[in-house]
KEFI-331661 format. One record per residue (C-alpha): x, y, z; residue number from 1; residue in three letters. Coordinates in pm, whole numbers. Layout:
# KEFI-331661
[pt [X, Y, Z], NUM, ALA],
...
END
This chain:
# KEFI-331661
[pt [-472, 2453, 3971], 1, MET],
[pt [-447, 2144, 4196], 2, PRO],
[pt [-566, 1821, 4036], 3, SER],
[pt [-840, 1792, 4299], 4, SER],
[pt [-1006, 2098, 4144], 5, GLN],
[pt [-1023, 1952, 3791], 6, TYR],
[pt [-1372, 1868, 3669], 7, THR],
[pt [-1434, 1523, 3519], 8, PRO],
[pt [-1437, 1683, 3171], 9, GLN],
[pt [-1099, 1847, 3231], 10, ILE],
[pt [-951, 1521, 3360], 11, ARG],
[pt [-1085, 1329, 3060], 12, ALA],
[pt [-947, 1588, 2817], 13, ALA],
[pt [-601, 1591, 2977], 14, LEU],
[pt [-578, 1211, 2980], 15, LEU],
[pt [-705, 1183, 2621], 16, ALA],
[pt [-444, 1433, 2503], 17, ALA],
[pt [-170, 1258, 2700], 18, ALA],
[pt [-255, 923, 2540], 19, ASN],
[pt [-286, 1064, 2187], 20, ALA],
[pt [5, 1053, 1941], 21, PRO],
[pt [224, 1361, 1993], 22, ASN],
[pt [-16, 1468, 2271], 23, HIS],
[pt [-253, 1622, 2013], 24, ARG],
[pt [-629, 1635, 1986], 25, LEU],
[pt [-793, 1684, 1647], 26, ARG],
[pt [-1109, 1882, 1576], 27, ARG],
[pt [-1409, 1678, 1464], 28, CYS],
[pt [-1786, 1691, 1468], 29, LYS],
[pt [-1893, 1820, 1808], 30, GLY],
[pt [-1550, 1908, 1949], 31, GLY],
[pt [-1202, 1757, 1966], 32, PHE],
[pt [-1091, 1396, 1986], 33, THR],
[pt [-775, 1189, 1992], 34, ALA],
[pt [-691, 1002, 1670], 35, PRO],
[pt [-702, 731, 1519], 36, PRO],
[pt [-806, 947, 1226], 37, ALA],
[pt [-986, 663, 1048], 38, ASP],
[pt [-1255, 672, 1318], 39, ARG],
[pt [-1290, 1052, 1319], 40, VAL],
[pt [-1579, 1186, 1114], 41, ARG],
[pt [-1625, 1547, 1011], 42, THR],
[pt [-1997, 1515, 942], 43, SER],
[pt [-2280, 1321, 1095], 44, GLY],
[pt [-2279, 1179, 1445], 45, GLN],
[pt [-1946, 1143, 1625], 46, ALA],
[pt [-1837, 778, 1650], 47, ALA],
[pt [-1575, 847, 1919], 48, VAL],
[pt [-1593, 1037, 2251], 49, PRO],
[pt [-1535, 1407, 2197], 50, VAL],
[pt [-1410, 1688, 2417], 51, ILE],
[pt [-1616, 2003, 2386], 52, THR],
[pt [-1477, 2330, 2263], 53, ARG],
[pt [-1570, 2487, 2597], 54, ARG],
[pt [-1343, 2241, 2778], 55, THR],
[pt [-1063, 2298, 2526], 56, ILE],
[pt [-1092, 2676, 2567], 57, LEU],
[pt [-1071, 2641, 2946], 58, ARG],
[pt [-758, 2427, 2916], 59, LEU],
[pt [-610, 2679, 2674], 60, GLU],
[pt [-693, 2967, 2909], 61, ARG],
[pt [-522, 2781, 3195], 62, ASP],
[pt [-213, 2721, 2978], 63, GLY],
[pt [-249, 2342, 2966], 64, LEU],
[pt [-322, 2320, 2591], 65, LEU],
[pt [-238, 2541, 2298], 66, GLU],
[pt [-395, 2573, 1956], 67, PHE],
[pt [-168, 2477, 1668], 68, GLU],
[pt [-33, 2803, 1528], 69, GLY],
[pt [-218, 2995, 1800], 70, ARG],
[pt [-511, 3028, 1561], 71, ASP],
[pt [-864, 3037, 1702], 72, GLU],
[pt [-981, 2815, 1415], 73, TYR],
[pt [-698, 2563, 1437], 74, ALA],
[pt [-786, 2200, 1376], 75, THR],
[pt [-551, 2058, 1642], 76, THR],
[pt [-449, 2139, 1998], 77, VAL],
[pt [-139, 2015, 2180], 78, THR],
[pt [-54, 1968, 2548], 79, LEU],
[pt [192, 2223, 2684], 80, THR],
[pt [464, 2146, 2937], 81, THR],
[pt [226, 2258, 3213], 82, ASP],
[pt [-36, 2025, 3066], 83, GLY],
[pt [206, 1732, 3079], 84, LEU],
[pt [285, 1820, 3441], 85, ASP],
[pt [-88, 1824, 3520], 86, ALA],
[pt [-125, 1477, 3365], 87, VAL],
[pt [168, 1347, 3570], 88, ARG],
[pt [-1, 1483, 3881], 89, GLU],
[pt [-332, 1321, 3783], 90, LEU],
[pt [-166, 987, 3720], 91, ARG],
[pt [54, 1015, 4024], 92, GLY],
[pt [372, 927, 3836], 93, ASP],
[pt [631, 1065, 3599], 94, ALA],
[pt [571, 814, 3317], 95, ALA],
[pt [435, 1069, 3069], 96, VAL],
[pt [690, 1117, 2794], 97, ASP],
[pt [717, 1457, 2629], 98, ALA],
[pt [706, 1361, 2262], 99, VAL],
[pt [748, 1675, 2056], 100, ALA],
END
């Protein structure tokens, strides 16, 4: 999918995952978020911006993210190679490093 067709939620999710350590998002109250883990709460109101499960599922369906262990109830998702390429296209450069 060309970057011009990404919704604002998809763009935000891709950029959040790209900037997160190891390109991973962690499940929290209300969806997924990038660490730092000390600010992530599992109950109560979310104190950090979250990415909804619907957005994560769309990215997973498009092959841009994958659930850890390919489990539907996984607590983390990671950018795939295609996801990293999409982020490079969004940023307009090749400065995204593929930390495994």
